[in-house]
Rosetta silent file (secondary structure, phi, psi, omega in degrees, C-alpha in Angstrom):
SEQUENCE: MIDETIKFKLNTGSPDEMKETLTKVYEALKEKGYNPINQIVGYILSEDPTYITTHNNARSLIRRVDRDELLQELVKNYLKGE
SCORE:     score description
SCORE:     0.000 S_00000001
   1 L     0.000  127.658 -179.941   -7.634   55.783  167.577 S_00000001
   2 L   -93.814  127.545  177.085   -4.616   53.658  168.443 S_00000001
   3 L   -87.722  105.145 -175.341   -1.225   55.224  167.908 S_00000001
   4 L  -113.952  132.336  177.640    0.812   52.343  166.524 S_00000001
   5 L   -81.370  131.934  177.748    4.458   52.506  165.555 S_00000001
   6 L   -80.397  132.642  178.199    5.255   51.014  162.189 S_00000001
   7 L   -90.386  132.701 -179.915    8.088   48.499  162.302 S_00000001
   8 L  -100.525  118.103 -177.305   10.727   48.841  159.632 S_00000001
   9 L  -127.285  129.413  177.849   12.141   45.482  158.553 S_00000001
  10 L  -112.678  150.189  170.595   14.719   44.894  155.859 S_00000001
  11 L   -91.822   86.836 -172.662   15.830   41.720  154.213 S_00000001
  12 L   -68.812  142.772  173.898   19.462   42.436  154.831 S_00000001
  13 L   -78.976 -172.366  179.796   22.111   41.113  152.530 S_00000001
  14 L   -70.392  122.519  176.881   25.329   39.655  153.771 S_00000001
  15 H   -57.953  -33.875  178.854   27.127   42.121  156.047 S_00000001
  16 H   -65.284  -39.369  178.165   30.429   40.690  154.802 S_00000001
  17 H   -66.419  -41.273  178.338   29.505   41.453  151.185 S_00000001
  18 H   -63.833  -41.140  179.960   28.497   45.005  152.099 S_00000001
  19 H   -64.602  -43.210  179.164   31.755   45.515  153.980 S_00000001
  20 H   -61.537  -44.992  179.331   33.790   44.183  151.052 S_00000001
  21 H   -63.572  -47.626 -179.282   31.958   46.464  148.612 S_00000001
  22 H   -62.169  -36.636  178.015   32.268   49.508  150.861 S_00000001
  23 H   -65.659  -42.963  178.674   35.985   48.806  151.332 S_00000001
  24 H   -63.691  -42.268  179.037   36.538   48.610  147.567 S_00000001
  25 H   -64.801  -43.895  178.152   34.631   51.841  147.023 S_00000001
  26 H   -56.989  -48.232 -178.647   36.589   53.523  149.839 S_00000001
  27 H   -64.135  -40.527  179.161   39.911   52.454  148.312 S_00000001
  28 H   -63.713  -42.029  178.218   38.900   53.617  144.822 S_00000001
  29 H   -64.142  -41.685  179.994   37.915   57.039  146.171 S_00000001
  30 H   -63.736  -43.865  179.502   41.162   57.272  148.130 S_00000001
  31 H   -59.916  -32.470 -178.737   43.232   56.339  145.064 S_00000001
  32 L   -87.670    0.445  175.655   41.603   59.160  143.110 S_00000001
  33 L    90.159   10.936  178.552   42.390   61.703  145.833 S_00000001
  34 L   -88.004  162.593  169.864   38.909   62.149  147.273 S_00000001
  35 L   -84.145  103.842 -172.654   37.940   62.162  150.946 S_00000001
  36 H   -59.263  -39.409 -178.503   36.252   58.720  150.939 S_00000001
  37 H   -63.193  -49.158 -179.764   34.153   59.280  154.064 S_00000001
  38 H   -60.051  -41.990 -178.417   32.678   62.550  152.779 S_00000001
  39 H   -66.756  -42.944 -179.649   31.951   61.064  149.362 S_00000001
  40 H   -66.706  -42.446  177.292   30.280   57.933  150.745 S_00000001
  41 H   -61.675  -43.673  177.198   28.167   59.978  153.180 S_00000001
  42 H   -57.408  -43.130  178.345   27.149   62.265  150.316 S_00000001
  43 H   -64.322  -47.085 -177.986   26.076   59.247  148.294 S_00000001
  44 H   -60.685  -43.086 -177.507   24.135   57.665  151.166 S_00000001
  45 H   -70.498  -36.191 -172.769   22.278   60.897  151.942 S_00000001
  46 H  -105.508  -22.243 -171.167   21.451   61.836  148.365 S_00000001
  47 L    61.505   22.871  177.002   21.604   58.556  146.402 S_00000001
  48 L   -88.655  110.930 -175.134   23.423   60.609  143.769 S_00000001
  49 H   -65.011  -15.443 -178.811   25.905   58.201  142.170 S_00000001
  50 H   -70.949   -9.087  172.573   28.181   61.039  141.045 S_00000001
  51 H   -69.868  -18.745 -176.105   29.563   61.195  144.595 S_00000001
  52 L  -110.242  131.719  179.361   31.317   57.903  143.780 S_00000001
  53 L   -67.326  155.975  173.888   34.101   57.635  141.227 S_00000001
  54 L   -85.257   -9.124  179.715   33.914   55.242  138.312 S_00000001
  55 H   -54.321  133.219 -179.387   37.535   54.275  139.046 S_00000001
  56 H    54.597   29.261  175.820   37.839   50.492  139.604 S_00000001
  57 H    65.038   22.873 -174.983   34.104   50.156  138.915 S_00000001
  58 H   -61.674  -41.067 -178.707   33.317   51.716  142.334 S_00000001
  59 H   -62.785  -42.114  178.288   30.136   53.480  141.205 S_00000001
  60 H   -66.018  -39.783  179.807   28.691   50.290  139.824 S_00000001
  61 H   -63.074  -47.607 -175.256   29.642   48.377  142.973 S_00000001
  62 H   -65.928  -28.998 -179.036   28.044   50.821  145.425 S_00000001
  63 L   -73.675  -12.059  176.379   24.777   50.828  143.487 S_00000001
  64 L   -81.194  -15.585 -178.738   24.409   47.095  144.140 S_00000001
  65 L   -95.799  127.348  177.205   24.150   47.748  147.870 S_00000001
  66 L   -68.592  125.978 -176.796   20.756   48.826  149.188 S_00000001
  67 H   -61.181  -38.805  179.465   21.241   52.126  151.023 S_00000001
  68 H   -63.510  -41.458  178.245   18.704   51.243  153.732 S_00000001
  69 H   -66.104  -40.146  178.634   20.482   47.966  154.433 S_00000001
  70 H   -62.814  -45.964  177.945   23.823   49.742  154.478 S_00000001
  71 H   -60.931  -40.969  178.862   22.535   52.340  156.955 S_00000001
  72 H   -59.971  -45.721  179.501   21.093   49.600  159.137 S_00000001
  73 H   -65.183  -40.616  179.631   24.471   47.826  159.274 S_00000001
  74 H   -62.810  -45.451  179.104   26.335   51.060  159.954 S_00000001
  75 H   -64.987  -43.985 -179.848   24.059   51.977  162.875 S_00000001
  76 H   -59.675  -45.021 -179.326   24.161   48.442  164.248 S_00000001
  77 H   -71.178  -34.332  177.582   27.949   48.352  164.146 S_00000001
  78 H   -64.614  -42.888 -177.782   28.295   51.859  165.566 S_00000001
  79 H   -75.382  -19.215  175.788   26.121   50.972  168.545 S_00000001
  80 H   -62.669  -30.375 -178.693   28.015   47.733  169.204 S_00000001
  81 L   -76.313  -10.405 -177.929   30.919   49.888  170.359 S_00000001
  82 L   -75.264    0.000    0.000   28.780   51.557  173.055 S_00000001
């Protein structure tokens, strides 16, 4: 039996579009008095849209971004700083 690692490949969307969306969601959460980082992390981990406010259409915007693609971009950008 061969132990083979499965490769995970995503068809990533535009990183610029994801950044723009995430920035808008961040600002909407901040405007409503939430801790944007905590709320976004809660959403990413749970996929529960109630972590994101409906203010400025933020909840609808974040649901257009694939969470796996978003995580991939976040990890990639975090490791660029290393």
